[in-house]
KOLROGU-54149 format. One record per residue: x, y, z negated of N, C-alpha, C in turn; residue in three letters. Coordinates in steps of 0.05 Angstrom, whole numbers, always signed. Example, Ala and Ser with C-alpha at 12.3 -4.5 7.8 and 13.67 -1.06 7.14 Angstrom:
R    n.u    n.v    n.w   ca.u   ca.v   ca.w    c.u    c.v    c.w res
R   +264   -114   -156   +246    -90   -156   +264    -66   -156 ALA
R   +257    -45   -142   +273    -21   -143   +258     +1   -157 SER
% end
This chain:
R    n.u    n.v    n.w   ca.u   ca.v   ca.w    c.u    c.v    c.w res
R  +1870  +1876  -2345  +1878  +1877  -2317  +1856  +1891  -2301 MET
R  +1865  +1911  -2285  +1845  +1925  -2269  +1836  +1908  -2245 THR
R  +1815  +1917  -2233  +1805  +1903  -2210  +1826  +1901  -2188 LYS
R  +1840  +1923  -2183  +1861  +1924  -2162  +1883  +1905  -2169 LEU
R  +1891  +1904  -2194  +1913  +1886  -2203  +1904  +1857  -2199 GLU
R  +1879  +1851  -2204  +1869  +1824  -2199  +1869  +1816  -2170 GLN
R  +1861  +1835  -2153  +1862  +1831  -2124  +1890  +1826  -2115 ILE
R  +1909  +1842  -2124  +1937  +1839  -2116  +1947  +1812  -2125 GLU
R  +1941  +1803  -2149  +1949  +1777  -2159  +1938  +1755  -2142 LYS
R  +1912  +1757  -2135  +1899  +1736  -2119  +1912  +1735  -2091 ASN
R  +1919  +1757  -2080  +1931  +1757  -2053  +1959  +1744  -2054 ILE
R  +1974  +1751  -2075  +2001  +1738  -2077  +2000  +1708  -2080 THR
R  +1978  +1698  -2090  +1975  +1669  -2094  +1963  +1654  -2070 GLU
R  +1957  +1668  -2049  +1946  +1655  -2025  +1967  +1638  -2012 LEU
R  +1958  +1616  -2000  +1976  +1600  -1983  +1980  +1614  -1957 GLY
R  +1999  +1603  -1941  +2006  +1615  -1916  +1983  +1619  -1897 GLN
R  +1966  +1599  -1893  +1944  +1601  -1874  +1923  +1621  -1884 GLU
R  +1916  +1620  -1910  +1897  +1639  -1921  +1908  +1667  -1920 ASP
R  +1934  +1670  -1925  +1945  +1697  -1924  +1944  +1708  -1896 PHE
R  +1949  +1691  -1876  +1948  +1699  -1848  +1919  +1708  -1841 LYS
R  +1899  +1692  -1850  +1871  +1699  -1845  +1864  +1725  -1859 ALA
R  +1873  +1728  -1884  +1868  +1753  -1898  +1880  +1777  -1884 PHE
R  +1905  +1774  -1875  +1918  +1796  -1861  +1903  +1804  -1836 THR
R  +1894  +1785  -1821  +1879  +1791  -1796  +1853  +1805  -1803 GLU
R  +1839  +1796  -1824  +1815  +1809  -1832  +1820  +1837  -1842 TRP
R  +1841  +1841  -1858  +1847  +1867  -1869  +1855  +1887  -1847 PHE
R  +1870  +1878  -1828  +1878  +1896  -1806  +1854  +1904  -1790 GLU
R  +1835  +1886  -1786  +1811  +1893  -1771  +1794  +1913  -1787 ALA
R  +1793  +1909  -1814  +1779  +1928  -1831  +1791  +1956  -1829 LEU
R  +1818  +1957  -1831  +1832  +1983  -1829  +1826  +1996  -1802 GLN
R  +1827  +1981  -1781  +1822  +1993  -1754  +1793  +2003  -1752 ALA
R  +1774  +1988  -1763  +1746  +1997  -1762  +1742  +2023  -1778 ALA
R  +1755  +2024  -1802  +1753  +2049  -1818  +1766  +2072  -1804 ARG
R  +1789  +2067  -1792  +1803  +2088  -1777  +1785  +2099  -1754 TRP
R  +1774  +2081  -1739  +1756  +2088  -1717  +1732  +2105  -1727 ASP
R  +1721  +2097  -1749  +1698  +2111  -1761  +1706  +2139  -1769 LYS
R  +1730  +2142  -1782  +1740  +2168  -1790  +1746  +2186  -1767 GLN
R  +1759  +2176  -1746  +1765  +2192  -1722  +1739  +2201  -1709 ILE
R  +1720  +2184  -1707  +1694  +2191  -1695  +1681  +2213  -1712 GLU
R  +1682  +2211  -1738  +1670  +2232  -1755  +1685  +2258  -1752 ALA
R  +1711  +2257  -1750  +1727  +2282  -1746  +1721  +2294  -1719 ASP
R  +1718  +2278  -1698  +1712  +2289  -1672  +1684  +2302  -1672 ILE
R  +1665  +2288  -1684  +1638  +2299  -1685  +1636  +2325  -1702 ASN
R  +1654  +2328  -1721  +1655  +2352  -1738  +1671  +2374  -1726 ALA
R  +1683  +2369  -1702  +1699  +2389  -1689  +1727  +2393  -1700 GLY
R  +1736  +2375  -1717  +1762  +2378  -1729  +1785  +2375  -1710 LYS
R  +1780  +2363  -1687  +1802  +2359  -1667  +1800  +2378  -1644 LEU
R  +1780  +2395  -1644  +1776  +2413  -1621  +1800  +2431  -1616 ASP
R  +1811  +2442  -1637  +1834  +2460  -1634  +1858  +2446  -1621 GLN
R  +1863  +2421  -1630  +1885  +2405  -1619  +1879  +2399  -1589 LEU
R  +1855  +2392  -1583  +1848  +2385  -1555  +1851  +2410  -1537 ALA
R  +1841  +2433  -1547  +1844  +2458  -1532  +1873  +2465  -1527 ASP
R  +1890  +2461  -1547  +1918  +2467  -1543  +1931  +2448  -1523 GLY
R  +1924  +2423  -1524  +1935  +2403  -1505  +1926  +2410  -1477 ALA
R  +1901  +2417  -1473  +1891  +2424  -1447  +1904  +2450  -1437 LEU
R  +1909  +2469  -1454  +1922  +2494  -1446  +1951  +2488  -1437 ALA
R  +1965  +2471  -1452  +1992  +2463  -1444  +1992  +2449  -1417 ASP
R  +1972  +2431  -1413  +1970  +2417  -1387  +1966  +2437  -1364 PHE
R  +1947  +2455  -1368  +1941  +2474  -1347  +1964  +2493  -1341 ARG
R  +1981  +2498  -1362  +2004  +2516  -1359  +2028  +2501  -1348 ALA
R  +2025  +2475  -1342  +2047  +2459  -1332  +2068  +2452  -1352 GLY
R  +2061  +2453  -1377  +2080  +2447  -1399  +2081  +2417  -1406 LYS
R  +2069  +2400  -1390  +2069  +2372  -1395  +2083  +2357  -1373 THR
R  +2089  +2331  -1378  +2101  +2315  -1357  +2087  +2288  -1357 LYS
R  +2087  +2275  -1334  +2074  +2249  -1331  +2088  +2228  -1348 ALA
R  +2073  +2210  -1358  +2085  +2188  -1373  +2095  +2166  -1355 LEU
% end
């Protein structure tokens, strides 16, 4: 059994309360990793082209208020 298969098995065997706590922890971990990746992409300039396009559309009146 691989490490991942063992983790999956352990998760399926959790009781309701432990599963809820695990889910909350895992969602927080995913959010933190996402934030870290977005920050790295911003710092590397990977989103500059998208931001420039959005600002150009805004200045050209191609956007609408939410």
